[in-house]
N, C-alpha and C positions, 0 to 999 in steps of 0.2 A: 494755086488749083481752087476752085469755083469749091465752091458747097454745099448754096444751095440760092435756086432761084439763076444763076449765071450769076447774080447781082453782088457774093458775098463772101471774100475769100480768103483763105489761107496759109500765111507767108510765112516760113518760119523765123526769117531772118526782116522780118515788116512787122514795126508796129509787136514785138516781141511774143511774136504768129499767134494775136486776137485779131476778130475778126472786122476784115474792114471792105469797103466800095469797093466794088470793084479794080482791085489791084492800088486805090490807093492809098495815103496814108494817113487816109481819116477812116478810124473804128468804124462799128456797135457805138461800142460806149459811148462815144465823145458824141455823137449823135444826145441817145440820151439822155444824159448830162444837158445838155442844151438846151433840151425841151426839158427836162424838170427844172432847169432856169429859169425859165419860161419862154423858149424865143421858140416860134412858129415856126414851120414848113418857108412861110413865102420866105422868114428870117432869113433860113440855115439856106436855104440855096441865096438866096438877099450876098452874106455873108460866104459863101463856097457856091462856085455858081459850074463847080467841074460837076457838084451833086443834080442828081431832080428826082421830082420830085416821087415817083416809083420807088427809087434809090434811098427815099427814107422811109415810105411806109414798109419795102419790103424790109432793112433795118427792125423797124418796130415790131413788126410779123414776128425775125427770125429770131431777137428776142424772151419774144412771148412765146413764144417756143420752148425754148428752153426754159423754158423754169418746171 
């Protein structure tokens, strides 16, 4: 089920119900941890070409709004 801007999804059986990107097994939390470790948006897209810049920025916005 899409819950935020048709990018963030929640599926009870996937990643323990954590918010993920477009039904992929990549969680918002993963993106935050990668960026906290020093990866750039471009680094993440290089390592995970299934992600887009919009996916990553939406994950950041989603996380910020949940505070």
